[in-house]
N, C-alpha and C positions, 0 to 999 in steps of 0.2 A: 576096280572097273577095268575091263580089258580094252586094249587099244591096238590090237593086231590088224594089219591090212586085210587079212582074210575075213575077220569079223565085220569090218566096215563094208567090204564088198557084199557079203552075205546080207548085212543089214539093209543096204540100199536096194538090193534085188527084192527082198521080202517086203519092204515098205511099198515098193512099186506094185507088187502083186495085190496089195490091199487098196491103195488109193489111186493107182495109175501113174503114168509118167508125169502128168501135169500136176500131180498132187505131192511131188517130192522135189525139194530143192537141196542140192548138195554141192553145187559149184561154189567154190570159195568166194568168187566175185559176187555172185548173187546172194550169198549168205551175209554179205556186209550189211544188208538192210536189217538183219536180225541180231547184230552184234551187241545191241544195248536197247534199253527203253529210253524214256525221257530223262533218265539219270545217265548222262553221257560221260562221266569221268572214268568209269570202269567199263571196259569193252572186251568181249571175247566171242569168237564164232562158235555156234553150235555145230555138231557133226552133220546134222541134216535137219531140215524143216519139213514137216508133213502138214498137208492141208486137207483134213478129213471133211466129209460131207454129212456123215451120220454118226450116231452114237456107236453103232456096230463097227464103223471104221476106227473110231477112237479106241474101243475095247481091243480090237485086233492088233492095233499098233502097240498098245500097252503090253499085250501078251508077248509079242515078239521081243520088245525091249526087256521084259522080265526074263525071258528065256536066255537072252544074250548078256544080261546083267549090265544094261545100258541105262544111264540116267534119262529121265523125261522131264521136260520143262513146259508146263502149260502157258499159253500166251493168247491174249486177245488182240487188241489194237496196238499194244506197246506204248500206251500213254502213261503208264505208271511212272512214278518219279523217285523211286528209291532203289532201282536195280533189282526189282523183285522178279523179273523174268530173264535175268542174265544167265547165260549158259557158262557158269564159272569154269567147269572142267569139260565143256563140250556136252554132247548128248543129243537126244532127239527132241526138238522143239515141236510141240503139238499146238498148232495155231488154228483156232476155231472160227476164223473170220468168214469161212464159206458156210458155216452153220448159222445163218443169220435171219431165219424166218420168225415172224409172229405167227405161231401155229394156231392159236385159238384165243378168242376173246369171250369171256363169260361176264356180260354186263350185269346179269342178275345177281351174281355173287361177287361182282367187282374184282375180277382177277383176270390175268392173261397168262397163257403158256407161251414162252418164247424160247428160241434156241440161244445157246450161250454167246454166239457171235453176233446176236442182234444188237445194234447200236442203241445206246440208252435213249436218245431223243426219238428214235423211231417208235418206241412204245407209246409215248404221249401223242405223237403225231397220228398213230393208228386209232386213238380213242377220243381225241379232242372234239370231234363232231358230236359226241354224246356228252360233252361237258365233263369229261373225266381226264385224269392224268396219272402218271407215275411220278411220285414225289422226289426221289433222290435226283439231284441235278448237278453233278460235278461240272466244273468249268469246261472239261473236255467232253461234255455230253454229246456233242455232235460227232464224236469219233469213238469214244470209249465203249466197250461192250458190257452187256449185263453180266456175263461170266466173269470178266475182270473186276466188275464192281463187287460181285460176291466174294471173290478172292481177297479183295482189299478192304471190304466193308466201307465202300466209298461214301462220301458225304456230299458237300456242295453248299452254295449260299443259303439254301432254304433248310439246312440242317437244324437251325435254331428252333424252328417251330415244328418241323415235320419229322425230324430224326434222320438216321442214316440207313444204309441198305438193309441191315438186319431187321429194321422195323417195317420193311415193305416187301420182304421175300417170305413167302409162305412155305415153299419147299423147292427141292431141286433134285435132279438126277446127276449122279457123279460116277465116273469110271475110276475105280481104285487102281493103284499102281500095278497090281497083278492082272488087270483086265476085267475084274468083276464089276458088274453094273449094279448100283444101289440107288435107292431113293430115300432122301431124308426130309422129314416134315410132312406137311399136307400134300396129299396126292391130287392130281388134276380132277379126279372124279369123287373126291372125298370131302368131308367137312373139315373145318379148321382145327378142331380138337384132335390131338394125337396123344398116344400113350407112351410112357417110358421117358427115357432121357431125351433132352433137347439136342440131339446131334446136329440138327440144322443150325442151331445157334453156335455150336462148337466149331463147325466147319467154316462158317462165314468169317472172313478175316484171317484165314489160315495161310494166306499168301501163296496158294497153289501147292502147299506141301503135303496135302492129304490126298489129292487126286485131281482129275480133270472134270470140271462141271460141264455138262452138255445141254441140259434143258432146265429152265427155271420157271416156277410159278410165282408171278409177282402180284402184289396187291395194288389195286387201282383205287384212287380216291376221287371224290367229287371235286371238280375245279371250284375255287372260291367264287362266290357270287360277285364280288367286287374287289378292286384294288385301289390303294392310294400309294403311289410311289413318289418319294421325295428325295431331293438331292440337297443335303446340308453342306454349306461352304464355310470352312473355318480357316482361321489364320494359322493354326498349328495343330499338330497331332494330339497334344495334351488336351486341348479343349474338345476335340472330337471324341477322344477316349472317355472323358468325363460325361459327355452326352450319352454315350452308349450305356454306361452304368446307370445314369439317371432314368433313361427310358425303361430299362428292365425293372429298376426299383419302383417305378410308378405303376407297375403291374401290367405294362403293355408288352406283349410278346409279338414283335413283328415277324412276318414270314421270313424276312431276311434283313440283315443289318451288316453292311459291308463298308470297309474303309479303304481309301487309297491316299497315299501321300503325294507330295508335289511332283516328285520325279516320275512316278509311274503315270500320274495324271497327264503330265506334259507329253510323255511318250504315246499314250492313248490318243490324246488330242491331235498330235502330229499325224498319227496313222488313220484315224477314223473321223475326225472333224465333227465331234458330237456337240461341242460348245462348252467343254469344261474350262473353268477359269485357270489360266496358266500361272497366276501368282498366288493361288490358294495353298496354304500349308497342308491342308487335308480336306477331303470330301467324304461325306457319309451318304451311302445309298440306303434308304430306309423304306422297306416295302411292307405296308399294312395290308392284310387281306382277310376275307371272311364274308359274313353277311353285310350287305350294303348298308343296312341300318347300323349306325354306330361308327362307321369308318370316318365320317367327317369330323365327329367330335374327337376321335383318337388322333386324327391328323392334326387338329388344332392344338391338342395337348403336346404332341411331338414337336410341332413348330415352336411352341412356347419354350420347351425344354432346350431346343437348339439355341434359341436366342438368349436364354438365360446363361448359356455357356459361351456366348460371344459369337455365335454364327452371324456372319455379315449378310447372309442371304439364304433362304430356303426356297428352292424351286419345286413345284409340283407338276408331275407329268399330266398334261391336259388331255392327251389322247392315248389310245392303246399303242399306236405307232411310236409315240415318244417314249412310252414305257419300254417297249421292245428294243428301241435303239439304245436306250440307256443300258439295258442288260446285255445287249450284244457287245457294246463297248467294254463293259466290265469283264465279260467272259473271254474276250479276245486280248486281255491285258498281257498275258504271257507272250503272245505273238508280237505285240508292239515292242517288246524288249529288243528285238532285232535292230531297231533304230538306235539303240544305246550301246549294244555290246554284241560281239560275236558269240559269246557263251554266257550262260548264267546257271547258278546252282540255287534251287528253290528249297527252302526249309519249311517245315509245317509244325513247329512246336506249339504247345498250348500253355497258356497261363490263365489264372483267374482273371475275370474281366477287370477287377479293381487294380490289377497289376499291369494293364496295358500301357499306361504312361511310362512305367518303370522299364518295361522290356523295350519299348521304343527308344527311350533315352540310351539304353545299353547298346542297342543296334547302331545308333548314331556314333557312339564311342568306338564300336568295333570298326565301323567304316573309316573313322579317322585314324585308328591305330594301324590298320592294314593298308590304307590307301586305296580301298576298293569302294565303288559306289554301290549302295544297297537301296533300291526302291522297295516300297512295301505296298502290298495289296492283300487284304485278309478278311476272314470271317470274324469281324469284331464282336458280334453278338455272343459267340461262345469262346472267345479268347484264342481262336486258332489263327496264329500269325503265319504270314507267307513272305518273309524277306527274300528278295531275289538278289543274290550276290553276283555281281557282274565281273567277269574275268575274260581273259583271252588264252585259250588253251595252247597257243603257239609259244607262250612263255611259261615254262615249268614253275617258276616262282609264283606266278599268279594262281596257278592251279593249286599249289601247296597252300597259299594264303587263303584261297576261297574255302578249301576244306577246313582250315583252322578257324576261320570266321564262323562257319556253320557249326562246328563243334562248340565254340565258345557260346553261341546263342542257345544251343540246345542245353548245354550245362546250366545256363542261367534260367532257362524255362523250368528245369527240374528243381533248381534252388528256390524258385519262387512258388513252388507247390504245384507245378504243372506237369507236362509230359513231353517226351521227346518226339512224339508224333500224334497228330490229330486225325489224319486221313490218308497220308501217303504211305504209311506202313514202315517196316524196318528194312526189308530187303537185304542188300549187302551194305547199304550206306550206313545204317545206324546200329549195326551189330554190337559195337562196343558200348552202346548206351543201355542195352538190356540189363547188364550186370549193375548198372548205376541206378536203374529204376526198379528192379525186381530182386528179391532175395534168391539165394541158391535153391531153396525149397520151391519157390515159385517156378524157377526155370526148370528144375527137375520134373515138376508136375507137367509143364508144357511139353517137355521132351517125351515124357511117358505117353501123353495123349497123342502126339505125333506118331509114335511107334505103333499104336493101335491100328492106324490107317496105313502106315508105310513102314513095316518092320525093317526093311533093308535100307531105308533112307535114300531111295533112288529118285523120289519125286521132288523136283525143284531143290536139289541139295545145296548146301553151303549158304543158306539164308537164315536170317533172324538170330540164331543162337550163338553166344560167345564161343570162340574156338573154331568157328567155321572158317574155311579157307577163302582167300581172295584171289582174284585173277593174278595178282602180282606174286603169289606164292608158287606159281607154276612157270617153268621155263622149258623151252623157249616160249616167249609170250604169245607168238602168233601160231604156235602149233595147234592143230585141230585134233582134239582127243575125245574119247568117249569112255 
């Protein structure tokens, strides 16, 4: 990759010709906003950020970068949690947040065409008057973009029943690293059946290494006729974990099944005053949804299972406002951490549901071993844990220990038959775990697929694969290079 000052000057001028002066950011002070995503341990400035408004803009920028042999880094809202949009060696960051329209809603065929920068929650807001919704609901859904969701195959609390992004995206438009515009999957004016390989499915979850998604055709579903949302209050995490397994074993599949331990519950209550009990060892949020008929009997069975496992109380949301307040508190959990610590590292390993008590005991041991507090809030229904490792980046030893704790937890998840990531992706954070979870042949096949879309490896480089460079491999650290 070239780094001459002449190339940088030429690059800036040509980018401005495409998107205008207000569509290019290359002042180092202004670029600080883009030095990392929500994984803040590794940081580096991109050479420039462009803010296109159309697919044609994105394609023109990609062509210029290809001509000058400059890396490109796709970015949405920057809410990703694994460093997946980090500009490891600089390059041009293509940020799609100005491409944020809901272009068309097709109620008859239950789908909507949206631009990649459209915020996740805006899709459901646009169709809820017709009793429809877009199912994937990451906790960051009030900020994260549909394009970013496609790149990371995002999930959320309701993954247990409704699945992740790939289950609700019919097709999308993508600009390849050389500037070619392609469409994968169902087209906006076509039927759902497509011929040939499922390249749509292959691209979803590629962490932006195949190209820049610009428009997405999403599936809409009917909103449930009714809800029963319960809050189970337990003395400890083990009892709550056993309840999770018992609910699923009983043949009941809740729309969501979330757990929070005492430390995170206390932080949320201090921030939002919902009414969580401060002395409870763990709470379960259990949401049943579907046809109104049958919900009452399901709720009675769930309450009985909670009490069989020692729940001291099970509260039932009596109004829609109570239900919404409960979910608002849950989805703001990460924001409440600011009351506990200036920094935190979030992990997202996965274990079989039956192993939840074991991994939670292991996390407690890690907390004691390293002297760092670790509150937990997670998707208990599918075993997707979210330990939040609290540290202060002003103390290098705490940063080092936080990384070590995260690695120990992910190692244990794999040992228990799970995975190093459930929804946050690999990015730069979990590169070393790829060789622990996959064989060399697996990784070679993944690299070969990536090469089909990006032969030169310029699109979001240094992510996911073992051997990729880290920011610390480049010196001086703060030099802006492309």
